[in-house]
C-alpha positions in Angstrom: -98.1 -19.8 -2.2 -100.8 -19.0 0.3 -102.2 -16.3 -1.9 -102.2 -18.7 -4.8 -104.2 -21.2 -2.7 -106.7 -18.6 -1.6 -107.2 -17.4 -5.2 -107.7 -21.0 -6.4 -110.2 -21.6 -3.6 -112.1 -18.5 -4.6 -112.2 -19.5 -8.2 -113.6 -23.0 -7.3 -116.3 -21.3 -5.2 -117.1 -19.0 -8.2 -117.3 -21.9 -10.5 -119.5 -23.9 -8.1 -121.8 -20.9 -7.8 -122.4 -21.1 -11.6 -122.7 -24.9 -11.5 -126.5 -25.1 -11.2 -126.9 -23.1 -14.4 -124.1 -25.1 -16.2 -125.9 -28.4 -15.4 -129.0 -27.0 -17.1 -127.1 -25.6 -20.1 -127.7 -22.0 -18.9 -131.3 -22.1 -19.9 -134.6 -21.1 -18.2 -135.5 -19.1 -15.2 -132.8 -20.9 -13.1 -130.3 -18.4 -14.4 -132.0 -15.8 -12.1 -133.6 -17.8 -9.3 -130.4 -19.6 -8.6 -128.3 -16.4 -9.0 -126.0 -18.1 -11.5 -126.5 -16.0 -14.7 -123.5 -15.4 -17.0 -123.2 -13.5 -20.3 -120.6 -16.0 -21.5 -122.8 -18.9 -22.8 -125.4 -17.0 -24.7 -122.9 -15.0 -26.7 -121.3 -18.2 -28.0 -124.2 -18.7 -30.4 -125.5 -15.1 -30.6 -122.3 -13.6 -31.9 -121.2 -16.2 -34.4 -118.5 -18.1 -32.4 -120.5 -21.3 -32.6 -120.4 -21.0 -36.4 -116.6 -20.5 -36.5 -116.9 -16.8 -37.5 -114.2 -14.3 -36.5 -115.5 -11.4 -34.4 -115.7 -7.9 -36.1 -114.7 -9.2 -39.5 -117.3 -11.9 -39.9 -120.7 -10.9 -38.5 -122.9 -13.7 -37.4 -125.7 -14.3 -35.0 -128.0 -11.5 -33.9 -125.6 -8.6 -34.3 -121.9 -7.6 -34.3 -119.8 -8.2 -31.2 -120.3 -5.3 -28.8 -117.0 -5.7 -27.0 -113.6 -4.0 -27.4 -111.1 -5.8 -29.7 -108.9 -7.4 -27.1 -111.9 -8.9 -25.3 -113.0 -10.2 -28.7 -109.7 -11.9 -29.2 -110.0 -13.4 -25.7 -113.4 -14.8 -26.6 -112.0 -16.1 -29.9 -109.3 -18.0 -28.1 -111.9 -19.7 -25.9 -113.9 -20.5 -29.1 -110.9 -22.2 -30.7 -110.2 -24.2 -27.6 -113.9 -25.3 -27.6 -113.6 -26.8 -31.1 -116.4 -27.9 -33.4 -117.2 -31.4 -32.1 -120.5 -31.9 -30.4 -123.9 -30.3 -30.3 -124.4 -26.5 -29.8 -125.5 -27.0 -26.2 -122.5 -29.2 -25.4 -120.1 -26.7 -27.1 -121.8 -23.8 -25.3 -120.9 -25.4 -21.9 -117.4 -26.1 -23.1 -117.0 -22.5 -24.2 -118.1 -21.4 -20.7 -115.5 -23.8 -19.1 -112.6 -22.5 -21.3 -113.5 -18.9 -20.5 -113.7 -19.8 -16.8 -110.2 -21.2 -16.9 -108.8 -18.2 -18.8 -110.6 -15.8 -16.4 -109.1 -17.8 -13.5 -105.6 -17.0 -14.9 -106.6 -13.3 -15.0 -107.7 -13.4 -11.4 -104.4 -15.0 -10.4 -102.4 -12.4 -12.3 -104.5 -9.7 -10.6 -103.9 -11.0 -7.1 -100.1 -11.5 -7.6 -99.7 -8.1 -9.2 -101.5 -6.5 -6.3 -99.3 -8.3 -3.8 -96.2 -7.2 -5.6 -97.1 -3.5 -6.1 -96.4 -2.5 -2.5 -93.7 -5.0 -1.6 -93.9 -4.8 2.1 -97.7 -5.3 2.2 -98.3 -8.4 0.1 -101.1 -9.7 2.3 -103.4 -6.9 1.3 -103.9 -8.9 -1.9 -105.8 -11.5 0.1 -108.6 -9.0 0.1 -108.6 -9.2 -3.7 -108.5 -13.0 -3.6 -111.3 -13.4 -1.1 -113.6 -10.5 -2.0 -117.2 -11.9 -1.7 -118.5 -9.8 -4.7 -115.4 -10.9 -6.7 -116.3 -14.5 -6.2 -119.9 -13.9 -7.2 -119.1 -11.8 -10.3 -115.9 -13.3 -11.7 -117.7 -15.5 -14.3 -120.5 -13.1 -15.4 -118.5 -11.4 -18.1 -115.0 -10.9 -19.4 -114.1 -7.8 -17.2 -111.3 -9.7 -15.4 -109.1 -9.5 -18.5 -108.9 -5.7 -18.3 -108.6 -5.8 -14.5 -105.6 -8.1 -14.8 -103.9 -5.9 -17.4 -104.5 -2.8 -15.3 -103.1 -4.5 -12.2 -99.9 -5.4 -14.0 -99.7 -1.9 -15.4 -99.9 -0.4 -11.9 -97.2 -3.0 -10.8 -94.8 -1.9 -13.5 -95.5 1.8 -12.7 -94.7 1.1 -9.1 -91.3 -0.3 -10.2 -90.5 2.9 -12.2 -91.1 1.3 -15.6 -93.4 3.9 -17.2 -93.0 2.7 -20.8 -93.8 -0.9 -19.9 -96.6 0.2 -17.7 -98.0 2.1 -20.7 -98.0 -0.9 -22.9 -100.1 -2.9 -20.3 -102.4 0.1 -19.8 -102.9 0.4 -23.6 -103.8 -3.3 -23.7 -106.2 -2.9 -20.8 -108.0 0.0 -22.7 -108.1 -2.3 -25.7 -110.0 -4.8 -23.5 -112.3 -2.4 -21.7 -112.7 1.4 -21.7 -112.5 2.2 -18.0 -108.6 1.9 -17.6 -108.2 5.0 -19.7 -109.6 7.0 -16.7 -106.3 6.4 -14.8 -104.5 8.7 -17.2 -106.2 11.7 -15.6 -105.2 11.4 -12.0 -101.8 10.2 -13.1 -101.3 13.4 -15.1 -102.2 15.5 -12.1 -99.8 13.6 -9.8 -97.0 13.8 -12.4 -97.6 17.6 -12.8 -97.3 18.0 -9.0 -94.2 15.8 -8.9 -92.5 17.2 -12.0 -92.5 13.9 -13.7 -94.0 14.7 -17.1 -91.3 13.0 -19.0 -92.2 9.7 -17.4 -95.9 10.4 -17.9 -95.3 11.1 -21.6 -93.5 7.8 -21.9 -96.5 6.0 -20.4 -99.0 7.7 -22.7 -97.0 7.2 -25.8 -96.5 3.4 -25.2 -100.1 3.1 -24.2 -101.3 4.7 -27.4 -98.9 2.4 -29.4 -100.1 -0.8 -27.7 -103.8 0.2 -28.2 -103.1 1.0 -31.9 -101.4 -2.3 -32.5 -104.5 -4.2 -31.3 -107.2 -2.0 -32.8 -105.9 -0.5 -36.1 -105.8 -3.8 -38.1 -109.5 -4.4 -37.2 -110.4 -0.8 -38.0 -108.8 -1.1 -41.4 -110.5 -4.4 -42.3 -113.9 -3.8 -40.8 -114.5 -0.3 -39.3 -118.2 -0.9 -38.6 -117.5 -4.1 -36.7 -114.7 -2.4 -34.7 -117.0 0.6 -34.0 -119.9 -1.5 -32.7 -118.7 -1.3 -29.1 -118.5 2.5 -29.2 -121.8 2.8 -31.1 -123.6 0.5 -28.7 -122.2 2.4 -25.6 -123.3 5.7 -27.1 -126.8 4.7 -28.1 -127.9 2.6 -25.1 -130.3 4.3 -22.7 -130.5 4.2 -18.9 -129.9 0.6 -17.9 -129.7 -1.7 -15.0 -128.1 -0.7 -11.7 -127.6 3.0 -12.6 -128.8 6.1 -10.9 -130.5 6.9 -14.2 -132.6 3.7 -13.9 -133.6 4.8 -10.4 -135.1 8.0 -11.9 -136.9 6.0 -14.5 -138.3 3.6 -11.8 -139.7 6.4 -9.7 -141.5 7.9 -12.7 -139.1 10.7 -13.3 -137.1 9.4 -16.3 -134.4 11.4 -17.8 -135.1 12.0 -21.6 -133.2 9.4 -23.7 -131.5 12.2 -25.7 -130.2 13.8 -22.5 -128.8 10.8 -20.6 -125.4 10.9 -22.3 -125.0 14.6 -21.7 -126.1 14.4 -18.0 -123.9 11.4 -17.4 -120.9 13.2 -18.8 -121.7 16.3 -16.8 -122.1 14.3 -13.6 -118.7 12.5 -14.2 -117.2 15.9 -14.9 -118.3 17.3 -11.6 -116.8 14.3 -9.8 -113.6 14.7 -11.8 -113.4 18.4 -10.8 -113.5 17.3 -7.2 -110.8 14.7 -7.7 -108.7 17.4 -9.5 -109.1 19.6 -6.5 -107.9 16.8 -4.2 -105.0 16.0 -6.5 -103.6 19.6 -6.6 -105.0 21.1 -3.4 -104.3 18.5 -0.7 -101.4 19.4 1.6 -99.9 16.0 0.9 -99.7 14.6 -2.6 -102.3 11.8 -2.8 -101.3 8.3 -3.5 -101.9 7.0 -7.1 -104.2 4.2 -6.0 -106.4 6.6 -4.0 -107.1 8.8 -7.0 -107.4 5.8 -9.3 -110.2 4.3 -7.1 -112.0 7.7 -6.9 -112.1 8.3 -10.7 -113.2 4.7 -11.6 -115.9 4.8 -8.8 -117.1 8.1 -10.2 -117.4 6.6 -13.7 -119.3 3.6 -12.3 -121.7 5.8 -10.3 -122.5 8.2 -13.2 -122.5 5.6 -16.0 -125.7 4.8 -17.9 -125.4 1.2 -16.6 -123.8 -0.2 -13.4 -123.6 -3.9 -14.0 -122.8 -6.1 -11.0 -119.5 -7.2 -12.5 -118.2 -3.7 -12.5 -117.2 -4.2 -8.9 -114.3 -6.2 -10.3 -112.8 -3.0 -11.6 -112.9 -1.4 -8.2 -111.7 -4.3 -5.9 -107.9 -4.1 -6.6 -108.0 -0.3 -6.5 -110.0 -0.3 -3.2 -107.5 -2.7 -1.7 -104.5 -0.5 -2.6 -106.3 2.7 -1.7 -107.6 1.7 1.7 -106.5 -1.8 2.8 -108.8 -2.1 5.9 -110.8 -5.3 6.1 -113.7 -3.8 8.1 -114.3 -1.0 5.6 -113.7 -3.3 2.6 -116.3 -5.8 3.9 -118.9 -3.1 4.7 -118.6 -1.9 1.1 -118.8 -5.5 -0.2 -122.1 -6.1 1.7 -123.8 -3.6 -0.6 -122.3 -5.3 -3.7 -123.4 -8.8 -2.6 -126.9 -7.6 -1.8 -127.1 -5.8 -5.2 -125.9 -9.0 -6.9 -128.8 -11.0 -5.4 -131.3 -8.2 -6.0 -130.7 -7.8 -9.8 -131.2 -11.5 -10.6 -134.3 -11.8 -8.4 -135.7 -8.7 -10.0 -135.0 -10.0 -13.5 -136.7 -13.2 -12.6 -140.0 -11.3 -12.9 -139.0 -8.7 -15.5 -141.7 -8.8 -18.2 -143.8 -11.4 -16.5 -145.8 -12.0 -13.3 -143.5 -14.3 -11.4 -144.6 -14.0 -7.8 -141.1 -15.1 -6.6 -139.5 -12.1 -8.2 -138.2 -9.1 -6.3 -140.5 -6.0 -6.6 -139.0 -3.1 -8.4 -139.1 -0.9 -5.3 -136.7 -3.3 -3.4 -134.5 -3.4 -6.5 -134.2 0.4 -6.5 -133.4 0.2 -2.8 -130.6 -2.2 -3.6 -129.2 0.1 -6.3 -129.2 3.0 -3.9 -127.5 0.9 -1.2 -124.6 -0.3 -3.4 -124.1 3.2 -4.8 -124.3 4.7 -1.3 -121.8 2.3 0.1 -119.4 2.9 -2.8 -119.7 6.7 -2.1 -119.1 5.9 1.6 -115.9 4.0 0.8 -114.8 6.8 -1.5 -115.5 9.2 1.3 -113.1 7.3 3.6 -110.4 7.6 0.9 -111.0 11.3 0.6 -110.6 11.6 4.4 -107.3 9.7 4.1 -106.1 12.2 1.4 -107.0 15.3 3.4 -105.9 13.8 6.8 -103.0 11.4 6.0 -102.8 10.3 9.6 -105.8 8.1 8.8 -104.2 6.5 5.7 -103.6 2.8 6.5 -100.5 2.6 4.2 -98.8 5.8 5.2 -99.2 5.1 8.9 -98.3 1.4 9.0 -95.0 2.1 10.7 -92.7 1.5 7.7 -90.6 4.6 6.8 -90.6 3.6 3.1 -94.4 3.9 3.0 -94.7 7.5 4.2 -95.2 8.8 0.7 -96.5 6.5 -2.1 -95.0 3.0 -2.1 -97.0 2.1 -5.2 -96.2 5.4 -6.9 -93.0 4.5 -8.7 -91.3 7.7 -9.9 -93.8 9.7 -7.7 -92.6 8.1 -4.5 -90.4 10.5 -2.6 -90.4 13.0 -5.6 -90.5 16.8 -5.2 -94.0 18.2 -4.5 -94.1 21.5 -6.3 -97.5 22.3 -5.0 -96.9 21.5 -1.3 -98.0 24.5 0.8 -95.3 26.6 2.5 -94.8 25.7 6.1 -93.3 27.5 9.1 -89.9 26.3 10.3 -91.6 24.6 13.3 -93.8 22.4 11.1 -92.6 19.0 9.9 -92.1 18.6 6.2 -94.0 15.8 4.4 -92.2 13.2 2.6 -91.4 14.3 -0.9 -91.2 18.0 -0.1 -87.4 18.1 -0.8 -85.7 17.2 -4.0 -83.1 15.2 -2.1 -85.6 12.4 -1.3 -85.6 9.5 -3.6 -87.9 6.5 -3.9 -86.9 3.3 -2.3 -88.3 1.7 -5.5 -85.9 3.7 -7.6 -83.0 2.6 -5.5 -83.9 -1.1 -5.8 -85.0 -1.0 -9.5 
């Protein structure tokens, strides 16, 4: 009940933070000077929702909808709830309000799922509920839908329900691309634990759920369905990314090379994560590798929007639940949140209240740097498990991976050989079973 109250309070604060823009119908420079910009209102008219058109199939406004299919369905539900009565400006505000309520449900689901994933550490989820950057970024875009589905997927995986976890993961990928990245570290962990059957069940059900959502739209309007992928492929270096920094300091990466370099940079990070997954003396926890791979994607991506922090918050909480480190990382995200809007206040004009580009670049480097620092703390926890806040919390059932489901307490086929005087890590023997399996 307390977590529900904290989550509700955070949503109210998030809504109040957007209230100045709402009172002005989300128009003018106040979107930036008052730090209350949201993508939600402008897309109501710009993508045909105000005209009653269905996304992907009926193209209206300026261009096709550039979001994955499940997010488009989510937007359509808010459009139906908005109705057709009233002027465009009135309905635009109503559209924002309905989306805000639906995103509040997603936030609540995320917090509760995080609280239940590691049963004996429910209060870690208070960090998700009260994350400063989460409060500021909740209502910028629709990312919280994919975050909620991913959180429920990880909850189901922790309860040794791989097929159901796959269904939710497939739906998450149908809402946003980034959850597909979790399949990589999970494959490595399942290889190390000898749990490929369970992994195959997750992948098969994820593919099926994704297909159920996407294939009907692909068959009816392939171009409309493909807009998200086309747009993602063709966009250049954009806000918040390390590639924008190169452009700002007059060393731009050629547009035709950004995709290639971004993929190569992500590949380098993934090689490092692979080494951790298979080379660490103790098998890493799933949440640890999940944070690392999603953070690597954010840092190397062509755009690093402020709301991407929502992807990382639940993973960060499960990977390293320490308030001090969490809040240090959040400082960088909050400062970047303020910096981008004050910078955009003067973008393309001479507004003397705007943030100079040099300071904006500094904010980009700060929030990327602090994300790398937090990731470095997790890497240390993997290599030196005595620093892991979960494994060292004094509960015997947390010594391996309490959120790992079938991985928790499983054999570790890649564990290094030890002398008879060295203690064996949890999971080194096949006779150990997960506490989650016993209670399932």
